[in-house]
N, CA and C atoms of all chains as a GROMACS GRO file, in nm:
protein
  597
    1UNK      N    1   1.620   0.320  -2.028
    1UNK     CA    2   1.574   0.285  -1.892
    1UNK      C    3   1.661   0.358  -1.788
    2UNK      N    4   1.599   0.414  -1.688
    2UNK     CA    5   1.674   0.490  -1.588
    2UNK      C    6   1.749   0.396  -1.494
    3UNK      N    7   1.847   0.450  -1.426
    3UNK     CA    8   1.922   0.372  -1.328
    3UNK      C    9   1.830   0.319  -1.218
    4UNK      N   10   1.736   0.402  -1.175
    4UNK     CA   11   1.646   0.361  -1.067
    4UNK      C   12   1.562   0.242  -1.111
    5UNK      N   13   1.511   0.248  -1.234
    5UNK     CA   14   1.428   0.139  -1.284
    5UNK      C   15   1.510   0.010  -1.296
    6UNK      N   16   1.633   0.025  -1.342
    6UNK     CA   17   1.722  -0.092  -1.351
    6UNK      C   18   1.748  -0.152  -1.213
    7UNK      N   19   1.772  -0.065  -1.116
    7UNK     CA   20   1.800  -0.111  -0.980
    7UNK      C   21   1.679  -0.184  -0.923
    8UNK      N   22   1.559  -0.131  -0.950
    8UNK     CA   23   1.435  -0.192  -0.900
    8UNK      C   24   1.416  -0.329  -0.965
    9UNK      N   25   1.431  -0.335  -1.097
    9UNK     CA   26   1.413  -0.463  -1.167
    9UNK      C   27   1.514  -0.566  -1.119
   10UNK      N   28   1.636  -0.521  -1.095
   10UNK     CA   29   1.738  -0.612  -1.046
   10UNK      C   30   1.699  -0.672  -0.911
   11UNK      N   31   1.645  -0.588  -0.821
   11UNK     CA   32   1.603  -0.638  -0.688
   11UNK      C   33   1.491  -0.740  -0.699
   12UNK      N   34   1.389  -0.708  -0.782
   12UNK     CA   35   1.273  -0.798  -0.782
   12UNK      C   36   1.297  -0.923  -0.867
   13UNK      N   37   1.402  -0.918  -0.950
   13UNK     CA   38   1.435  -1.039  -1.027
   13UNK      C   39   1.527  -1.131  -0.949
   14UNK      N   40   1.610  -1.075  -0.864
   14UNK     CA   41   1.709  -1.157  -0.795
   14UNK      C   42   1.663  -1.202  -0.657
   15UNK      N   43   1.544  -1.154  -0.613
   15UNK     CA   44   1.491  -1.196  -0.483
   15UNK      C   45   1.345  -1.240  -0.500
   16UNK      N   46   1.311  -1.357  -0.443
   16UNK     CA   47   1.173  -1.407  -0.455
   16UNK      C   48   1.073  -1.311  -0.391
   17UNK      N   49   1.110  -1.258  -0.276
   17UNK     CA   50   1.020  -1.169  -0.202
   17UNK      C   51   1.096  -1.041  -0.171
   18UNK      N   52   1.041  -0.929  -0.217
   18UNK     CA   53   1.105  -0.800  -0.192
   18UNK      C   54   1.002  -0.705  -0.133
   19UNK      N   55   1.041  -0.637  -0.027
   19UNK     CA   56   0.956  -0.534   0.032
   19UNK      C   57   1.026  -0.399   0.020
   20UNK      N   58   0.969  -0.310  -0.061
   20UNK     CA   59   1.016  -0.172  -0.065
   20UNK      C   60   0.948  -0.101   0.051
   21UNK      N   61   1.027  -0.046   0.140
   21UNK     CA   62   0.972   0.003   0.266
   21UNK      C   63   1.048   0.124   0.316
   22UNK      N   64   0.993   0.186   0.420
   22UNK     CA   65   1.064   0.295   0.486
   22UNK      C   66   1.131   0.238   0.610
   23UNK      N   67   1.262   0.249   0.616
   23UNK     CA   68   1.338   0.186   0.723
   23UNK      C   69   1.382   0.048   0.680
   24UNK      N   70   1.422  -0.032   0.778
   24UNK     CA   71   1.469  -0.168   0.751
   24UNK      C   72   1.380  -0.268   0.824
   25UNK      N   73   1.386  -0.397   0.785
   25UNK     CA   74   1.307  -0.496   0.860
   25UNK      C   75   1.335  -0.491   1.011
   26UNK      N   76   1.458  -0.461   1.049
   26UNK     CA   77   1.492  -0.451   1.192
   26UNK      C   78   1.436  -0.324   1.253
   27UNK      N   79   1.440  -0.213   1.176
   27UNK     CA   80   1.394  -0.084   1.227
   27UNK      C   81   1.304  -0.013   1.125
   28UNK      N   82   1.177  -0.058   1.116
   28UNK     CA   83   1.085   0.012   1.025
   28UNK      C   84   1.065   0.156   1.073
   29UNK      N   85   1.060   0.250   0.977
   29UNK     CA   86   1.047   0.391   1.012
   29UNK      C   87   0.905   0.442   0.987
   30UNK      N   88   0.813   0.350   0.963
   30UNK     CA   89   0.676   0.391   0.929
   30UNK      C   90   0.585   0.277   0.972
   31UNK      N   91   0.468   0.313   1.028
   31UNK     CA   92   0.378   0.211   1.080
   31UNK      C   93   0.326   0.115   0.974
   32UNK      N   94   0.308   0.166   0.852
   32UNK     CA   95   0.253   0.082   0.746
   32UNK      C   96   0.358  -0.020   0.700
   33UNK      N   97   0.481   0.027   0.683
   33UNK     CA   98   0.591  -0.066   0.653
   33UNK      C   99   0.605  -0.168   0.766
   34UNK      N  100   0.593  -0.119   0.889
   34UNK     CA  101   0.609  -0.207   1.006
   34UNK      C  102   0.506  -0.319   1.009
   35UNK      N  103   0.382  -0.288   0.964
   35UNK     CA  104   0.278  -0.392   0.963
   35UNK      C  105   0.314  -0.506   0.868
   36UNK      N  106   0.368  -0.471   0.751
   36UNK     CA  107   0.404  -0.575   0.654
   36UNK      C  108   0.524  -0.655   0.706
   37UNK      N  109   0.619  -0.588   0.768
   37UNK     CA  110   0.734  -0.656   0.828
   37UNK      C  111   0.685  -0.759   0.931
   38UNK      N  112   0.587  -0.720   1.012
   38UNK     CA  113   0.532  -0.810   1.114
   38UNK      C  114   0.468  -0.933   1.050
   39UNK      N  115   0.393  -0.911   0.944
   39UNK     CA  116   0.324  -1.022   0.877
   39UNK      C  117   0.427  -1.119   0.816
   40UNK      N  118   0.526  -1.064   0.745
   40UNK     CA  119   0.627  -1.150   0.682
   40UNK      C  120   0.707  -1.223   0.790
   41UNK      N  121   0.734  -1.154   0.900
   41UNK     CA  122   0.807  -1.218   1.010
   41UNK      C  123   0.725  -1.331   1.071
   42UNK      N  124   0.596  -1.307   1.087
   42UNK     CA  125   0.507  -1.409   1.143
   42UNK      C  126   0.504  -1.534   1.055
   43UNK      N  127   0.505  -1.512   0.924
   43UNK     CA  128   0.501  -1.624   0.830
   43UNK      C  129   0.639  -1.688   0.810
   44UNK      N  130   0.742  -1.622   0.864
   44UNK     CA  131   0.877  -1.678   0.853
   44UNK      C  132   0.928  -1.682   0.709
   45UNK      N  133   0.881  -1.590   0.627
   45UNK     CA  134   0.921  -1.587   0.487
   45UNK      C  135   1.049  -1.504   0.472
   46UNK      N  136   1.152  -1.562   0.407
   46UNK     CA  137   1.272  -1.481   0.382
   46UNK      C  138   1.243  -1.375   0.277
   47UNK      N  139   1.291  -1.254   0.300
   47UNK     CA  140   1.266  -1.147   0.204
   47UNK      C  141   1.377  -1.044   0.210
   48UNK      N  142   1.384  -0.968   0.102
   48UNK     CA  143   1.479  -0.858   0.096
   48UNK      C  144   1.405  -0.728   0.124
   49UNK      N  145   1.448  -0.655   0.225
   49UNK     CA  146   1.391  -0.522   0.251
   49UNK      C  147   1.475  -0.416   0.181
   50UNK      N  148   1.408  -0.331   0.103
   50UNK     CA  149   1.479  -0.220   0.038
   50UNK      C  150   1.430  -0.090   0.102
   51UNK      N  151   1.521  -0.020   0.166
   51UNK     CA  152   1.486   0.104   0.236
   51UNK      C  153   1.484   0.221   0.137
   52UNK      N  154   1.363   0.267   0.104
   52UNK     CA  155   1.351   0.374   0.004
   52UNK      C  156   1.402   0.508   0.058
   53UNK      N  157   1.413   0.517   0.190
   53UNK     CA  158   1.463   0.642   0.249
   53UNK      C  159   1.612   0.661   0.222
   54UNK      N  160   1.678   0.551   0.183
   54UNK     CA  161   1.821   0.560   0.151
   54UNK      C  162   1.847   0.620   0.013
   55UNK      N  163   1.745   0.620  -0.073
   55UNK     CA  164   1.769   0.660  -0.212
   55UNK      C  165   1.643   0.724  -0.270
   56UNK      N  166   1.646   0.853  -0.286
   56UNK     CA  167   1.528   0.928  -0.334
   56UNK      C  168   1.484   0.879  -0.473
   57UNK      N  169   1.581   0.836  -0.557
   57UNK     CA  170   1.545   0.793  -0.692
   57UNK      C  171   1.467   0.661  -0.688
   58UNK      N  172   1.499   0.575  -0.592
   58UNK     CA  173   1.423   0.451  -0.574
   58UNK      C  174   1.285   0.483  -0.515
   59UNK      N  175   1.283   0.576  -0.420
   59UNK     CA  176   1.156   0.614  -0.356
   59UNK      C  177   1.056   0.664  -0.460
   60UNK      N  178   1.102   0.748  -0.554
   60UNK     CA  179   1.013   0.796  -0.660
   60UNK      C  180   0.994   0.687  -0.766
   61UNK      N  181   1.104   0.619  -0.800
   61UNK     CA  182   1.102   0.521  -0.908
   61UNK      C  183   1.006   0.406  -0.881
   62UNK      N  184   0.996   0.363  -0.756
   62UNK     CA  185   0.911   0.247  -0.726
   62UNK      C  186   0.763   0.285  -0.739
   63UNK      N  187   0.732   0.413  -0.714
   63UNK     CA  188   0.593   0.458  -0.730
   63UNK      C  189   0.553   0.455  -0.878
   64UNK      N  190   0.647   0.492  -0.963
   64UNK     CA  191   0.619   0.491  -1.106
   64UNK      C  192   0.621   0.348  -1.162
   65UNK      N  193   0.709   0.267  -1.105
   65UNK     CA  194   0.728   0.131  -1.158
   65UNK      C  195   0.597   0.054  -1.161
   66UNK      N  196   0.520   0.063  -1.052
   66UNK     CA  197   0.393  -0.011  -1.046
   66UNK      C  198   0.272   0.081  -1.048
   67UNK      N  199   0.293   0.208  -1.084
   67UNK     CA  200   0.184   0.307  -1.079
   67UNK      C  201   0.109   0.295  -0.946
   68UNK      N  202   0.184   0.304  -0.840
   68UNK     CA  203   0.126   0.289  -0.706
   68UNK      C  204   0.184   0.401  -0.620
   69UNK      N  205   0.095   0.484  -0.562
   69UNK     CA  206   0.146   0.610  -0.506
   69UNK      C  207   0.211   0.602  -0.368
   70UNK      N  208   0.200   0.485  -0.304
   70UNK     CA  209   0.246   0.480  -0.164
   70UNK      C  210   0.344   0.366  -0.140
   71UNK      N  211   0.408   0.373  -0.024
   71UNK     CA  212   0.503   0.272   0.023
   71UNK      C  213   0.454   0.229   0.160
   72UNK      N  214   0.459   0.103   0.196
   72UNK     CA  215   0.535  -0.008   0.137
   72UNK      C  216   0.473  -0.067   0.009
   73UNK      N  217   0.556  -0.144  -0.062
   73UNK     CA  218   0.513  -0.223  -0.177
   73UNK      C  219   0.579  -0.360  -0.168
   74UNK      N  220   0.494  -0.463  -0.179
   74UNK     CA  221   0.543  -0.601  -0.169
   74UNK      C  222   0.544  -0.668  -0.307
   75UNK      N  223   0.655  -0.732  -0.340
   75UNK     CA  224   0.670  -0.804  -0.466
   75UNK      C  225   0.702  -0.950  -0.437
   76UNK      N  226   0.634  -1.040  -0.508
   76UNK     CA  227   0.663  -1.183  -0.497
   76UNK      C  228   0.690  -1.237  -0.637
   77UNK      N  229   0.807  -1.294  -0.656
   77UNK     CA  230   0.849  -1.347  -0.786
   77UNK      C  231   0.829  -1.244  -0.898
   78UNK      N  232   0.866  -1.122  -0.870
   78UNK     CA  233   0.862  -1.018  -0.972
   78UNK      C  234   0.727  -0.952  -0.989
   79UNK      N  235   0.622  -1.007  -0.921
   79UNK     CA  236   0.488  -0.952  -0.936
   79UNK      C  237   0.454  -0.861  -0.819
   80UNK      N  238   0.395  -0.747  -0.849
   80UNK     CA  239   0.349  -0.656  -0.744
   80UNK      C  240   0.226  -0.716  -0.676
   81UNK      N  241   0.232  -0.730  -0.544
   81UNK     CA  242   0.121  -0.789  -0.467
   81UNK      C  243   0.029  -0.680  -0.415
   82UNK      N  244   0.088  -0.576  -0.355
   82UNK     CA  245   0.007  -0.468  -0.300
   82UNK      C  246   0.083  -0.391  -0.194
   83UNK      N  247   0.011  -0.300  -0.131
   83UNK     CA  248   0.067  -0.223  -0.021
   83UNK      C  249   0.025  -0.282   0.112
   84UNK      N  250   0.022  -0.198   0.214
   84UNK     CA  251  -0.006  -0.246   0.350
   84UNK      C  252  -0.148  -0.304   0.362
   85UNK      N  253  -0.249  -0.230   0.313
   85UNK     CA  254  -0.388  -0.276   0.330
   85UNK      C  255  -0.412  -0.410   0.261
   86UNK      N  256  -0.365  -0.419   0.136
   86UNK     CA  257  -0.389  -0.542   0.058
   86UNK      C  258  -0.314  -0.659   0.120
   87UNK      N  259  -0.190  -0.636   0.160
   87UNK     CA  260  -0.111  -0.743   0.222
   87UNK      C  261  -0.180  -0.794   0.349
   88UNK      N  262  -0.230  -0.699   0.430
   88UNK     CA  263  -0.296  -0.738   0.554
   88UNK      C  264  -0.426  -0.814   0.527
   89UNK      N  265  -0.505  -0.762   0.433
   89UNK     CA  266  -0.632  -0.830   0.400
   89UNK      C  267  -0.606  -0.971   0.347
   90UNK      N  268  -0.503  -0.985   0.262
   90UNK     CA  269  -0.471  -1.116   0.207
   90UNK      C  270  -0.424  -1.211   0.316
   91UNK      N  271  -0.345  -1.158   0.409
   91UNK     CA  272  -0.296  -1.239   0.521
   91UNK      C  273  -0.414  -1.287   0.605
   92UNK      N  274  -0.506  -1.196   0.636
   92UNK     CA  275  -0.620  -1.231   0.721
   92UNK      C  276  -0.711  -1.333   0.653
   93UNK      N  277  -0.715  -1.329   0.520
   93UNK     CA  278  -0.799  -1.423   0.445
   93UNK      C  279  -0.726  -1.554   0.413
   94UNK      N  280  -0.596  -1.562   0.451
   94UNK     CA  281  -0.518  -1.682   0.419
   94UNK      C  282  -0.464  -1.683   0.277
   95UNK      N  283  -0.493  -1.577   0.200
   95UNK     CA  284  -0.453  -1.573   0.059
   95UNK      C  285  -0.304  -1.545   0.042
   96UNK      N  286  -0.246  -1.471   0.136
   96UNK     CA  287  -0.104  -1.439   0.125
   96UNK      C  288  -0.021  -1.567   0.145
   97UNK      N  289  -0.061  -1.646   0.246
   97UNK     CA  290   0.006  -1.772   0.272
   97UNK      C  291   0.000  -1.860   0.146
   98UNK      N  292  -0.119  -1.864   0.085
   98UNK     CA  293  -0.139  -1.946  -0.035
   98UNK      C  294  -0.052  -1.896  -0.151
   99UNK      N  295  -0.041  -1.764  -0.162
   99UNK     CA  296   0.040  -1.705  -0.269
   99UNK      C  297   0.186  -1.751  -0.256
  100UNK      N  298   0.236  -1.750  -0.133
  100UNK     CA  299   0.374  -1.794  -0.111
  100UNK      C  300   0.389  -1.943  -0.144
  101UNK      N  301   0.296  -2.023  -0.094
  101UNK     CA  302   0.301  -2.168  -0.119
  101UNK      C  303   0.296  -2.196  -0.269
  102UNK      N  304   0.204  -2.127  -0.339
  102UNK     CA  305   0.190  -2.146  -0.484
  102UNK      C  306   0.319  -2.112  -0.559
  103UNK      N  307   0.398  -2.021  -0.501
  103UNK     CA  308   0.523  -1.980  -0.564
  103UNK      C  309   0.643  -2.057  -0.511
  104UNK      N  310   0.615  -2.164  -0.435
  104UNK     CA  311   0.723  -2.248  -0.385
  104UNK      C  312   0.806  -2.184  -0.275
  105UNK      N  313   0.745  -2.090  -0.204
  105UNK     CA  314   0.816  -2.022  -0.095
  105UNK      C  315   0.762  -2.077   0.037
  106UNK      N  316   0.851  -2.132   0.117
  106UNK     CA  317   0.809  -2.198   0.240
  106UNK      C  318   0.752  -2.097   0.340
  107UNK      N  319   0.640  -2.135   0.401
  107UNK     CA  320   0.576  -2.055   0.505
  107UNK      C  321   0.581  -2.134   0.634
  108UNK      N  322   0.615  -2.066   0.743
  108UNK     CA  323   0.621  -2.132   0.872
  108UNK      C  324   0.482  -2.187   0.907
  109UNK      N  325   0.475  -2.312   0.950
  109UNK     CA  326   0.346  -2.369   0.989
  109UNK      C  327   0.303  -2.307   1.121
  110UNK      N  328   0.183  -2.256   1.123
  110UNK     CA  329   0.134  -2.193   1.245
  110UNK      C  330   0.008  -2.261   1.291
  111UNK      N  331  -0.013  -2.260   1.424
  111UNK     CA  332  -0.127  -2.329   1.482
  111UNK      C  333  -0.256  -2.258   1.445
  112UNK      N  334  -1.195   2.439   0.113
  112UNK     CA  335  -1.232   2.297   0.121
  112UNK      C  336  -1.115   2.218   0.179
  113UNK      N  337  -1.141   2.133   0.277
  113UNK     CA  338  -1.032   2.049   0.332
  113UNK      C  339  -1.003   1.936   0.234
  114UNK      N  340  -0.890   1.872   0.255
  114UNK     CA  341  -0.853   1.760   0.168
  114UNK      C  342  -0.956   1.647   0.178
  115UNK      N  343  -1.005   1.621   0.299
  115UNK     CA  344  -1.103   1.512   0.312
  115UNK      C  345  -1.234   1.548   0.240
  116UNK      N  346  -1.270   1.677   0.239
  116UNK     CA  347  -1.388   1.721   0.163
  116UNK      C  348  -1.366   1.697   0.013
  117UNK      N  349  -1.246   1.732  -0.032
  117UNK     CA  350  -1.213   1.713  -0.174
  117UNK      C  351  -1.217   1.566  -0.212
  118UNK      N  352  -1.160   1.482  -0.125
  118UNK     CA  353  -1.158   1.337  -0.149
  118UNK      C  354  -1.302   1.283  -0.155
  119UNK      N  355  -1.385   1.328  -0.060
  119UNK     CA  356  -1.525   1.286  -0.056
  119UNK      C  357  -1.594   1.321  -0.188
  120UNK      N  358  -1.573   1.446  -0.232
  120UNK     CA  359  -1.637   1.493  -0.355
  120UNK      C  360  -1.593   1.410  -0.477
  121UNK      N  361  -1.461   1.387  -0.487
  121UNK     CA  362  -1.408   1.312  -0.601
  121UNK      C  363  -1.464   1.171  -0.605
  122UNK      N  364  -1.468   1.105  -0.489
  122UNK     CA  365  -1.516   0.966  -0.483
  122UNK      C  366  -1.666   0.960  -0.511
  123UNK      N  367  -1.741   1.058  -0.458
  123UNK     CA  368  -1.886   1.062  -0.483
  123UNK      C  369  -1.913   1.073  -0.633
  124UNK      N  370  -1.839   1.162  -0.700
  124UNK     CA  371  -1.861   1.186  -0.842
  124UNK      C  372  -1.823   1.066  -0.927
  125UNK      N  373  -1.707   1.005  -0.895
  125UNK     CA  374  -1.652   0.903  -0.984
  125UNK      C  375  -1.707   0.764  -0.958
  126UNK      N  376  -1.733   0.731  -0.831
  126UNK     CA  377  -1.764   0.592  -0.798
  126UNK      C  378  -1.905   0.572  -0.742
  127UNK      N  379  -1.980   0.679  -0.728
  127UNK     CA  380  -2.118   0.671  -0.676
  127UNK      C  381  -2.133   0.570  -0.561
  128UNK      N  382  -2.060   0.590  -0.454
  128UNK     CA  383  -2.063   0.492  -0.345
  128UNK      C  384  -2.198   0.486  -0.274
  129UNK      N  385  -2.233   0.366  -0.227
  129UNK     CA  386  -2.352   0.353  -0.143
  129UNK      C  387  -2.316   0.376   0.003
  130UNK      N  388  -2.186   0.366   0.033
  130UNK     CA  389  -2.140   0.404   0.166
  130UNK      C  390  -2.002   0.467   0.150
  131UNK      N  391  -1.976   0.574   0.220
  131UNK     CA  392  -1.846   0.638   0.210
  131UNK      C  393  -1.811   0.706   0.342
  132UNK      N  394  -1.702   0.663   0.402
  132UNK     CA  395  -1.647   0.731   0.520
  132UNK      C  396  -1.506   0.775   0.486
  133UNK      N  397  -1.479   0.902   0.501
  133UNK     CA  398  -1.345   0.956   0.481
  133UNK      C  399  -1.299   1.012   0.616
  134UNK      N  400  -1.198   0.949   0.672
  134UNK     CA  401  -1.157   0.982   0.809
  134UNK      C  402  -1.017   1.042   0.809
  135UNK      N  403  -1.005   1.159   0.870
  135UNK     CA  404  -0.875   1.224   0.882
  135UNK      C  405  -0.805   1.169   1.007
  136UNK      N  406  -0.699   1.093   0.986
  136UNK     CA  407  -0.626   1.033   1.099
  136UNK      C  408  -0.490   1.100   1.121
  137UNK      N  409  -0.473   1.218   1.062
  137UNK     CA  410  -0.342   1.284   1.065
  137UNK      C  411  -0.288   1.300   1.207
  138UNK      N  412  -0.378   1.339   1.298
  138UNK     CA  413  -0.333   1.368   1.436
  138UNK      C  414  -0.268   1.246   1.502
  139UNK      N  415  -0.314   1.126   1.464
  139UNK     CA  416  -0.257   1.004   1.523
  139UNK      C  417  -0.112   0.983   1.482
  140UNK      N  418  -0.070   1.055   1.378
  140UNK     CA  419   0.065   1.035   1.327
  140UNK      C  420   0.159   1.149   1.367
  141UNK      N  421   0.115   1.229   1.464
  141UNK     CA  422   0.201   1.337   1.515
  141UNK      C  423   0.335   1.278   1.560
  142UNK      N  424   0.443   1.341   1.521
  142UNK     CA  425   0.575   1.290   1.560
  142UNK      C  426   0.638   1.198   1.458
  143UNK      N  427   0.552   1.148   1.366
  143UNK     CA  428   0.602   1.059   1.260
  143UNK      C  429   0.644   1.146   1.140
  144UNK      N  430   0.733   1.093   1.058
  144UNK     CA  431   0.792   1.167   0.948
  144UNK      C  432   0.692   1.232   0.854
  145UNK      N  433   0.580   1.168   0.830
  145UNK     CA  434   0.484   1.222   0.733
  145UNK      C  435   0.394   1.331   0.789
  146UNK      N  436   0.397   1.351   0.921
  146UNK     CA  437   0.307   1.448   0.984
  146UNK      C  438   0.349   1.591   0.952
  147UNK      N  439   0.251   1.676   0.917
  147UNK     CA  440   0.280   1.818   0.904
  147UNK      C  441   0.170   1.897   0.974
  148UNK      N  442   0.208   1.987   1.061
  148UNK     CA  443   0.113   2.064   1.141
  148UNK      C  444   0.008   2.131   1.052
  149UNK      N  445  -0.117   2.109   1.084
  149UNK     CA  446  -0.224   2.179   1.013
  149UNK      C  447  -0.257   2.125   0.875
  150UNK      N  448  -0.193   2.016   0.834
  150UNK     CA  449  -0.219   1.960   0.701
  150UNK      C  450  -0.279   1.820   0.718
  151UNK      N  451  -0.380   1.789   0.637
  151UNK     CA  452  -0.436   1.653   0.641
  151UNK      C  453  -0.342   1.562   0.561
  152UNK      N  454  -0.265   1.482   0.631
  152UNK     CA  455  -0.162   1.400   0.568
  152UNK      C  456  -0.199   1.252   0.564
  153UNK      N  457  -0.281   1.208   0.660
  153UNK     CA  458  -0.314   1.066   0.672
  153UNK      C  459  -0.466   1.050   0.666
  154UNK      N  460  -0.515   0.984   0.563
  154UNK     CA  461  -0.660   0.969   0.543
  154UNK      C  462  -0.694   0.820   0.531
  155UNK      N  463  -0.804   0.782   0.596
  155UNK     CA  464  -0.855   0.645   0.583
  155UNK      C  465  -0.992   0.650   0.516
  156UNK      N  466  -1.012   0.559   0.420
  156UNK     CA  467  -1.138   0.556   0.345
  156UNK      C  468  -1.204   0.420   0.359
  157UNK      N  469  -1.332   0.423   0.396
  157UNK     CA  470  -1.416   0.303   0.385
  157UNK      C  471  -1.517   0.335   0.276
  158UNK      N  472  -1.517   0.253   0.172
  158UNK     CA  473  -1.606   0.283   0.060
  158UNK      C  474  -1.673   0.155   0.010
  159UNK      N  475  -1.804   0.166  -0.015
  159UNK     CA  476  -1.879   0.056  -0.076
  159UNK      C  477  -1.937   0.109  -0.207
  160UNK      N  478  -1.907   0.040  -0.315
  160UNK     CA  479  -1.955   0.087  -0.446
  160UNK      C  480  -1.971  -0.032  -0.541
  161UNK      N  481  -2.071  -0.020  -0.627
  161UNK     CA  482  -2.090  -0.120  -0.733
  161UNK      C  483  -1.967  -0.129  -0.823
  162UNK      N  484  -1.891  -0.020  -0.830
  162UNK     CA  485  -1.775  -0.014  -0.918
  162UNK      C  486  -1.671  -0.120  -0.881
  163UNK      N  487  -1.676  -0.171  -0.757
  163UNK     CA  488  -1.575  -0.267  -0.712
  163UNK      C  489  -1.616  -0.412  -0.736
  164UNK      N  490  -1.743  -0.434  -0.765
  164UNK     CA  491  -1.793  -0.571  -0.780
  164UNK      C  492  -1.715  -0.643  -0.891
  165UNK      N  493  -1.667  -0.762  -0.856
  165UNK     CA  494  -1.595  -0.843  -0.955
  165UNK      C  495  -1.452  -0.799  -0.979
  166UNK      N  496  -1.405  -0.701  -0.902
  166UNK     CA  497  -1.267  -0.655  -0.922
  166UNK      C  498  -1.176  -0.707  -0.810
  167UNK      N  499  -1.048  -0.727  -0.844
  167UNK     CA  500  -0.951  -0.773  -0.745
  167UNK      C  501  -0.918  -0.659  -0.649
  168UNK      N  502  -0.849  -0.697  -0.541
  168UNK     CA  503  -0.807  -0.594  -0.445
  168UNK      C  504  -0.721  -0.488  -0.512
  169UNK      N  505  -0.626  -0.534  -0.595
  169UNK     CA  506  -0.537  -0.439  -0.664
  169UNK      C  507  -0.618  -0.346  -0.754
  170UNK      N  508  -0.712  -0.401  -0.830
  170UNK     CA  509  -0.793  -0.318  -0.920
  170UNK      C  510  -0.875  -0.216  -0.842
  171UNK      N  511  -0.929  -0.258  -0.728
  171UNK     CA  512  -1.008  -0.166  -0.646
  171UNK      C  513  -0.923  -0.050  -0.595
  172UNK      N  514  -0.806  -0.086  -0.544
  172UNK     CA  515  -0.718   0.019  -0.491
  172UNK      C  516  -0.671   0.111  -0.602
  173UNK      N  517  -0.644   0.052  -0.719
  173UNK     CA  518  -0.599   0.136  -0.831
  173UNK      C  519  -0.709   0.234  -0.872
  174UNK      N  520  -0.834   0.187  -0.870
  174UNK     CA  521  -0.948   0.273  -0.904
  174UNK      C  522  -0.954   0.393  -0.808
  175UNK      N  523  -0.939   0.366  -0.680
  175UNK     CA  524  -0.941   0.475  -0.581
  175UNK      C  525  -0.819   0.565  -0.598
  176UNK      N  526  -0.702   0.503  -0.614
  176UNK     CA  527  -0.579   0.582  -0.630
  176UNK      C  528  -0.587   0.674  -0.751
  177UNK      N  529  -0.641   0.621  -0.861
  177UNK     CA  530  -0.650   0.702  -0.983
  177UNK      C  531  -0.750   0.817  -0.964
  178UNK      N  532  -0.860   0.786  -0.899
  178UNK     CA  533  -0.961   0.890  -0.874
  178UNK      C  534  -0.902   1.003  -0.788
  179UNK      N  535  -0.814   0.964  -0.696
  179UNK     CA  536  -0.759   1.061  -0.600
  179UNK      C  537  -0.615   1.098  -0.631
  180UNK      N  538  -0.574   1.081  -0.757
  180UNK     CA  539  -0.433   1.104  -0.791
  180UNK      C  540  -0.386   1.243  -0.748
  181UNK      N  541  -0.474   1.342  -0.759
  181UNK     CA  542  -0.433   1.478  -0.724
  181UNK      C  543  -0.414   1.500  -0.574
  182UNK      N  544  -0.460   1.406  -0.492
  182UNK     CA  545  -0.455   1.427  -0.346
  182UNK      C  546  -0.313   1.432  -0.294
  183UNK      N  547  -0.223   1.356  -0.359
  183UNK     CA  548  -0.085   1.353  -0.310
  183UNK      C  549  -0.016   1.487  -0.336
  184UNK      N  550  -0.063   1.559  -0.440
  184UNK     CA  551  -0.009   1.693  -0.464
  184UNK      C  552  -0.069   1.795  -0.366
  185UNK      N  553  -0.178   1.755  -0.301
  185UNK     CA  554  -0.244   1.845  -0.205
  185UNK      C  555  -0.201   1.816  -0.062
  186UNK      N  556  -0.092   1.744  -0.046
  186UNK     CA  557  -0.036   1.726   0.088
  186UNK      C  558  -0.056   1.587   0.147
  187UNK      N  559  -0.133   1.501   0.077
  187UNK     CA  560  -0.158   1.368   0.132
  187UNK      C  561  -0.029   1.285   0.135
  188UNK      N  562  -0.009   1.215   0.245
  188UNK     CA  563   0.111   1.133   0.264
  188UNK      C  564   0.076   0.984   0.267
  189UNK      N  565  -0.036   0.952   0.330
  189UNK     CA  566  -0.074   0.811   0.343
  189UNK      C  567  -0.224   0.795   0.324
  190UNK      N  568  -0.262   0.692   0.248
  190UNK     CA  569  -0.403   0.668   0.217
  190UNK      C  570  -0.434   0.522   0.248
  191UNK      N  571  -0.515   0.500   0.350
  191UNK     CA  572  -0.558   0.363   0.383
  191UNK      C  573  -0.693   0.340   0.318
  192UNK      N  574  -0.707   0.227   0.247
  192UNK     CA  575  -0.828   0.203   0.168
  192UNK      C  576  -0.894   0.071   0.206
  193UNK      N  577  -1.024   0.081   0.235
  193UNK     CA  578  -1.107  -0.039   0.253
  193UNK      C  579  -1.219  -0.028   0.150
  194UNK      N  580  -1.207  -0.106   0.041
  194UNK     CA  581  -1.300  -0.092  -0.072
  194UNK      C  582  -1.376  -0.221  -0.093
  195UNK      N  583  -1.510  -0.212  -0.086
  195UNK     CA  584  -1.592  -0.333  -0.101
  195UNK      C  585  -1.707  -0.309  -0.196
  196UNK      N  586  -1.754  -0.418  -0.254
  196UNK     CA  587  -1.877  -0.412  -0.331
  196UNK      C  588  -1.994  -0.428  -0.237
  197UNK      N  589  -2.116  -0.392  -0.281
  197UNK     CA  590  -2.234  -0.407  -0.196
  197UNK      C  591  -2.252  -0.553  -0.153
  198UNK      N  592  -2.281  -0.575  -0.026
  198UNK     CA  593  -2.308  -0.708   0.024
  198UNK      C  594  -2.186  -0.790   0.058
  199UNK      N  595  -2.069  -0.739   0.041
  199UNK     CA  596  -1.947  -0.814   0.074
  199UNK      C  597  -1.921  -0.808   0.225
   0.00000   0.00000   0.00000
């Protein structure tokens, strides 16, 4: 197993919610990453942001890890959820909120 | 052939869509890291196909990604996908 793969597995095993993204939750460097940051922020879900721009081996490794060609990538309890489009569609349908609740992750109550 | 033409052709052949829009949005990303002058880097797809019926969002996106795997070697940086079955 490569170092990158080990590092990725370590992140998604030790954090309930992990977002592999470009930039940081405070300063997203890409509009697609920024959309997912906004959604997670709106739901008040704690998560770990991993900036793939900091490490080229993670940037490539995460694409191979889930056979998914683009970033961002959202993981919940070790499971790959999707990228920006899927996360947004699930949020709009209320399915993302349900996914968090089903996994025992508190979601901010919204009106 | 432009990248969007190639994408259109690949999707037509593989997924026989009943509706397909392939939109080049590269210009909207001017100034952003993925932008490259004169290259189609950002593409949005709206596709309706029987191939998606009964499939999850992840499975639908994977089907499109696999069909277009070569696009990232042709300069593509970002692919936005809206994939639906007929009547959805």
